[in-house]
C-alpha positions in Angstrom: 191.8 92.2 219.0 191.6 95.3 216.7 188.3 96.4 215.0 189.4 95.0 211.4 190.3 91.5 212.5 187.0 91.3 214.3 185.3 92.6 211.0 187.3 90.0 208.9 186.1 87.4 211.3 182.5 88.3 211.4 182.3 88.5 207.4 184.0 85.4 207.2 181.5 83.9 209.5 178.5 85.2 208.1 179.3 85.3 204.5 181.4 82.2 203.6 179.8 79.2 202.0 176.5 78.6 200.7 175.0 75.6 203.1 171.5 76.5 203.7 171.6 75.4 207.5 172.5 77.6 210.3 175.5 76.8 212.5 174.8 75.3 215.8 176.6 78.3 217.6 174.0 80.6 216.3 171.7 79.1 218.7 173.8 80.7 221.5 173.5 84.0 219.8 169.9 83.7 218.9 168.1 81.8 221.6 164.8 82.7 219.8 165.7 80.0 217.2 163.1 77.3 217.5 163.6 75.1 214.3 166.1 72.4 213.5 168.7 72.1 210.9 166.5 69.6 208.9 163.5 72.0 209.0 165.6 74.8 207.7 167.1 72.8 204.9 163.7 71.5 203.7 162.3 75.0 203.6 165.2 76.5 201.7 165.0 73.6 199.4 161.5 74.6 198.4 162.8 78.1 197.5 165.6 76.5 195.4 162.9 74.5 193.6 160.4 77.6 193.0 161.9 81.1 193.1 165.3 80.6 191.6 164.4 78.4 188.7 161.6 80.4 187.8 163.7 83.7 187.8 166.5 81.9 186.1 164.1 80.6 183.2 162.7 84.2 183.1 166.2 85.3 182.5 166.8 82.7 179.7 164.1 83.8 177.6 164.7 87.5 178.3 168.4 86.7 176.5 166.4 84.7 174.1 164.2 87.7 172.9 167.5 90.0 173.1 169.9 87.6 171.5 168.2 86.0 168.7 169.3 88.9 166.3 172.7 87.5 166.1 171.1 84.1 164.7 168.6 86.1 162.5 171.6 88.0 160.8 172.9 84.6 159.5 169.6 84.0 157.7 169.7 87.3 155.8 167.6 89.2 158.1 169.5 92.6 157.4 169.4 92.3 153.8 165.7 91.5 153.7 164.9 94.7 155.5 167.5 96.6 153.8 170.0 97.7 156.8 173.7 97.7 157.2 176.0 97.2 160.0 175.8 100.6 161.4 172.2 100.5 161.7 172.2 96.9 163.5 174.3 98.6 166.2 172.4 101.6 166.2 169.2 99.4 167.1 171.1 97.6 169.8 172.2 101.0 171.2 168.7 102.1 171.6 167.6 98.6 173.2 170.1 99.2 176.1 169.1 102.9 176.1 165.7 101.8 176.7 166.8 99.4 179.5 168.9 102.0 181.3 166.1 104.8 181.1 163.6 102.8 183.2 165.9 100.9 185.5 165.7 102.6 188.8 161.7 103.6 188.3 161.4 99.7 187.6 163.1 98.5 190.7 160.9 101.1 192.6 157.9 100.0 191.0 158.7 96.3 192.1 159.1 97.6 195.9 155.5 99.0 195.6 153.7 96.3 193.8 156.0 93.1 194.7 157.5 90.4 192.2 154.5 88.3 191.6 152.7 91.2 189.7 155.7 93.0 188.2 158.1 90.3 187.0 155.4 88.3 185.7 153.7 91.4 183.7 157.6 92.1 182.6 158.0 88.6 181.1 154.6 88.8 179.5 155.5 92.2 177.9 159.0 91.4 176.3 157.5 88.2 175.0 154.6 90.3 173.2 157.4 92.5 171.8 159.5 89.5 170.8 156.5 88.3 168.6 155.9 91.6 167.0 159.4 91.4 165.5 158.2 89.3 162.5 156.5 92.3 161.2 159.7 94.1 160.7 160.0 95.1 157.1 162.2 98.3 157.0 165.1 100.2 159.0 162.3 102.2 160.9 160.5 99.0 162.2 163.8 97.7 163.2 164.8 100.6 165.5 161.5 100.9 166.8 161.4 97.1 167.8 164.9 97.3 169.6 164.0 100.4 171.6 160.6 98.7 172.6 162.4 95.6 173.6 164.8 97.7 175.8 161.9 99.2 177.5 160.1 96.1 178.1 163.2 94.4 179.6 164.1 97.4 182.0 163.9 96.2 185.5 163.9 92.6 185.3 167.7 92.0 186.2 167.9 94.0 189.3 164.5 93.3 190.3 165.2 89.6 190.1 168.4 89.9 191.8 166.7 91.7 194.6 164.2 89.4 195.0 166.7 86.5 195.4 168.2 88.8 198.2 164.9 88.5 200.1 164.8 84.7 200.2 168.3 83.9 201.1 170.8 84.9 203.8 174.0 86.9 202.9 176.2 83.7 203.0 174.0 82.2 200.3 173.8 85.0 197.8 177.0 84.4 195.8 176.0 81.0 194.6 172.4 81.8 194.1 173.1 85.0 192.0 175.6 83.0 189.8 172.7 80.3 189.4 170.3 83.1 188.4 173.0 84.3 185.9 173.0 80.9 184.4 169.7 82.1 182.6 171.3 84.9 181.0 174.8 82.7 180.0 172.5 79.6 179.3 170.3 82.0 177.0 173.6 82.8 175.4 174.7 79.2 174.8 171.4 77.8 173.8 170.0 80.6 171.5 172.2 79.8 168.6 172.0 76.1 169.0 168.0 76.4 169.2 168.1 79.0 166.2 170.1 76.2 164.3 166.9 74.0 164.2 164.3 76.9 164.0 166.0 78.3 160.8 165.4 75.1 159.0 161.9 76.1 158.9 162.5 78.9 156.6 159.7 78.8 153.9 157.2 77.1 155.7 153.8 78.9 155.5 155.5 81.7 153.6 157.6 82.6 156.7 161.4 83.3 156.5 163.6 81.4 159.0 164.3 84.5 161.0 160.4 85.0 161.3 159.8 81.7 162.9 163.0 82.3 165.2 161.2 85.4 166.5 157.9 83.8 166.5 158.7 80.6 168.4 161.1 82.2 171.0 158.3 84.8 171.6 155.8 82.2 172.1 158.2 80.6 174.5 158.6 83.8 176.4 154.8 84.1 176.9 154.4 80.6 178.3 156.8 81.4 181.0 155.2 84.4 182.0 152.1 82.2 182.7 154.2 80.1 184.8 155.3 83.1 186.7 151.5 84.0 187.1 150.8 80.5 188.5 153.9 79.4 190.1 156.1 82.1 191.4 155.9 82.7 195.3 155.4 86.3 196.5 157.5 86.5 199.4 158.2 84.7 202.8 155.5 86.6 204.2 153.2 85.6 201.5 154.6 82.6 199.6 151.4 81.9 197.6 151.6 82.8 193.8 149.6 85.2 192.1 147.2 82.9 190.7 146.5 79.6 192.3 148.5 77.9 195.1 151.5 76.8 193.2 153.0 73.2 192.6 155.4 73.8 195.6 153.4 74.8 198.6 154.9 76.5 201.6 153.3 75.5 205.2 152.8 78.3 207.7 155.6 76.5 209.7 158.0 76.8 206.6 157.0 80.5 206.0 157.8 81.1 209.7 161.3 79.9 209.4 162.2 81.7 206.1 161.2 84.8 207.6 163.0 84.5 211.1 166.3 83.4 209.4 166.2 86.4 207.3 165.7 88.6 210.6 168.5 86.8 212.3 170.7 87.6 209.1 169.9 91.1 208.7 169.2 94.1 211.2 166.4 95.0 208.9 164.9 92.3 207.0 164.6 92.8 203.3 160.9 92.5 201.8 160.0 92.6 198.1 156.8 94.7 198.5 155.6 97.7 200.5 159.0 99.2 201.0 158.7 103.1 200.2 162.1 104.3 198.6 162.4 108.2 199.1 164.1 110.2 196.6 166.5 111.2 199.2 167.6 107.9 199.6 168.1 107.4 195.8 170.3 110.5 195.8 172.1 109.4 199.0 172.8 105.8 197.3 173.9 107.5 194.0 176.4 109.9 195.5 178.1 107.2 197.8 181.4 107.8 196.1 183.3 104.9 197.6 181.0 102.4 195.6 181.7 104.1 192.0 184.6 102.1 191.1 182.2 98.9 191.0 180.1 100.7 188.4 183.1 102.0 186.4 184.4 98.4 186.1 181.2 96.8 185.3 180.6 99.5 182.7 184.3 98.9 181.0 184.5 95.2 181.3 180.8 94.3 180.5 180.8 96.7 177.3 183.0 94.1 175.6 180.5 91.4 175.8 177.9 93.4 173.7 179.6 92.8 170.4 180.1 89.1 171.2 176.3 88.4 171.5 175.4 90.2 168.4 178.5 88.8 165.9 179.8 85.6 167.3 177.6 83.6 165.0 178.6 85.8 162.0 182.3 85.5 162.9 182.2 81.8 163.4 180.3 81.6 159.9 182.9 84.0 158.2 185.7 81.1 159.3 184.0 79.0 156.6 181.2 77.3 158.3 177.6 76.8 156.9 175.1 78.8 158.7 173.5 75.9 160.6 176.9 74.8 161.9 177.9 78.4 162.9 175.0 78.7 165.1 175.6 75.5 166.8 179.2 76.1 167.2 178.5 79.6 168.9 176.8 77.6 171.4 179.9 76.3 172.9 181.5 79.4 174.2 178.3 80.2 176.1 178.1 76.9 177.6 181.7 76.7 178.8 180.7 80.3 180.4 178.3 78.7 182.9 181.2 76.5 184.3 183.6 79.5 184.5 180.9 81.6 186.3 180.2 78.8 188.8 184.1 78.2 189.3 184.5 82.1 190.3 181.5 82.1 192.4 182.7 78.9 194.3 186.1 80.6 194.8 184.5 83.6 196.0 182.4 81.8 198.6 185.3 79.4 199.8 187.8 82.4 200.2 185.5 85.1 201.2 188.0 87.2 199.0 185.1 89.1 196.7 187.4 91.6 195.3 190.2 89.3 194.4 187.9 86.6 193.0 186.4 89.6 190.6 190.0 90.8 189.5 191.1 87.1 188.9 188.2 86.5 186.6 188.7 89.9 184.5 192.8 89.0 184.4 192.0 85.7 182.6 189.6 87.5 180.1 192.1 90.1 179.6 194.9 87.7 178.9 192.9 85.5 176.3 191.8 88.9 174.4 195.5 89.9 174.2 196.4 86.2 172.8 193.6 86.2 170.4 194.6 89.8 168.8 198.2 88.4 168.7 197.7 85.2 166.9 194.2 84.8 165.3 195.3 86.6 161.8 198.2 83.5 161.7 196.0 80.8 162.4 193.4 78.2 160.7 189.7 78.1 160.9 189.6 75.7 163.9 192.2 77.3 165.9 190.4 80.9 165.3 187.3 79.0 166.6 188.7 77.8 169.6 190.2 81.6 170.4 186.5 82.9 170.0 185.2 80.2 172.0 187.5 81.1 174.9 186.8 84.8 174.5 183.1 84.1 175.0 183.6 81.6 178.0 185.9 84.0 179.8 183.8 87.2 179.0 181.5 87.0 182.0 183.1 85.0 184.6 183.5 88.1 187.0 180.0 89.3 186.6 177.7 87.6 189.3 180.7 87.6 191.9 180.8 91.4 191.4 177.2 91.6 191.9 177.5 89.7 195.3 180.4 92.2 196.2 178.6 95.1 195.6 175.4 93.9 197.7 177.4 92.9 200.5 178.6 96.3 201.0 175.1 97.9 201.2 174.0 98.6 204.6 170.2 99.3 204.0 167.4 97.3 202.0 166.7 100.5 200.1 170.5 101.2 199.6 170.9 97.6 198.3 167.7 97.9 195.8 169.1 101.3 194.2 172.7 100.2 194.0 171.8 96.9 192.2 169.6 99.0 189.7 172.8 101.4 189.1 175.0 98.3 188.7 172.7 96.9 186.1 172.5 100.5 184.5 176.3 100.7 184.3 176.4 97.2 182.5 173.6 98.3 180.0 175.3 101.6 179.3 178.4 99.6 178.8 176.7 97.1 176.5 175.2 100.1 174.6 178.6 101.5 174.0 179.8 98.2 173.0 177.7 97.9 170.2 180.2 100.1 168.3 183.3 98.0 169.0 182.9 95.9 165.8 182.4 98.0 162.7 181.9 96.9 159.1 185.3 98.5 157.8 187.0 96.2 160.5 185.3 93.0 159.5 187.7 91.8 157.2 190.4 91.6 159.7 188.1 89.6 162.3 187.6 93.0 164.0 191.2 93.5 164.8 190.5 97.0 166.0 187.7 95.8 168.0 189.7 93.5 170.0 192.2 96.3 170.8 189.3 98.3 172.2 188.0 95.3 174.2 191.7 95.0 175.7 191.7 98.6 176.7 188.2 98.7 178.3 189.0 95.3 180.1 192.3 96.6 181.4 190.4 99.9 182.7 187.7 97.9 184.4 190.4 95.6 186.1 192.0 98.7 187.4 189.0 100.0 188.6 188.4 96.8 190.6 191.7 97.2 192.0 190.9 100.7 193.2 187.7 99.4 194.7 189.7 96.7 196.7 192.1 99.4 197.9 189.3 101.9 199.0 187.6 99.2 201.0 190.7 98.0 202.9 192.0 101.6 203.5 188.5 102.5 205.0 188.5 99.6 207.1 192.1 100.2 208.3 190.9 104.1 209.2 188.2 102.7 211.1 190.4 100.6 213.0 192.6 103.5 214.1 189.8 105.4 215.1 190.1 108.1 212.2 186.8 107.7 210.6 183.4 108.5 212.0 180.0 108.3 210.5 178.3 111.8 210.0 174.9 110.3 210.9 175.7 109.2 214.1 175.6 105.3 213.2 178.4 102.9 213.6 181.2 103.3 210.9 180.7 100.9 207.8 183.0 98.1 207.6 183.3 96.9 204.0 183.9 93.5 202.7 187.0 93.6 200.5 
């Protein structure tokens, strides 16, 4: 049996599926296993009901504070502070720039002090910034607030994804990462729906509707940060929250099981605290060229989501719906995105074809964009609403699966941590560029030029994903033929295509 075939069989056995229990055959390979399937499943359920929901809810309010600007624009926010669409785009540009600037340093800091402290502090910080937006009165205040929000949010996404990987085995990552991203896409769905009710408070106690929106969602974020402090476990080694014992408590036996199952799954068990990442490892990870198509594909395709998060409520409103209805209807696409994300995560797990799953999701999105640009100017408001809803539903279906594909092809914990940060940086850099896709002079045509740009970017991203798939398969074939050798004296990598 050749090396590629053996690698494929091992990959399928280790990574396919998301069942939390170990196979009985594992006991033959690892005789030190001294717990039952029931004990392991019970321990994992506690993780599923503590770590994962908290990170997901943190991502939800993260998206609230980032996206509530879209609903504020329907309430006259731009006119009140005297800014135009170009300034709106500039502010969002600075938000993503602030996030990118501190992505890797934030992830390195998480390794040093642990997720209990760092992630809890981050949620608290961007909640405070979110509330302070009620005091915006002019262009300078708007720009400063977007930059500060980006700086406050930097590191939360890669830090949370890495934290998930310290609790679960490889075969459990795809669906768990998809569930984590439910917070982001759920926020995309719930935020305009929530705003449709909050904006009705306009005039109460002298506050505008958009001020109530920033205030209430900021307060919710602060409440979630308190939940992090009191409920988020640290790691399988130290499962107590930062303050108190938490609602769901891990026994010594359960902590032991969670630690040992990860040791059986990894040559070096991942930890979320106390791992020093030297700069030479950062540089080695950055220059690993075989992974760069991941980042190019993410940059291109994810950039197209940026204008959708800012202008979808305004676009729906321009179709002839009132402000409240437009915000409520904008939630439909975000809600459907949750279903799309889970479908592609399920397909990825079941087939163990990570690259093909990513490309299939991107292709579906590309087709919908092409159809929408071809016919949106020739149909009425309800067909147009269906088109924009479909665009929003399919815009992110590939994203969590792509992250899992990247993680599975990292060898060391330090490498994985930095690669996740780079992946999020590429996504946020794309979002930064994407803020300029929808321009004021294109608004009358429902952003016809913007849709064309999105089609081009998704097409380029799809090609980059194809290149990534080919690189992995060619490399594996060269290893099988004995034509590739690792320069550091280690066994050659076998990638998961």
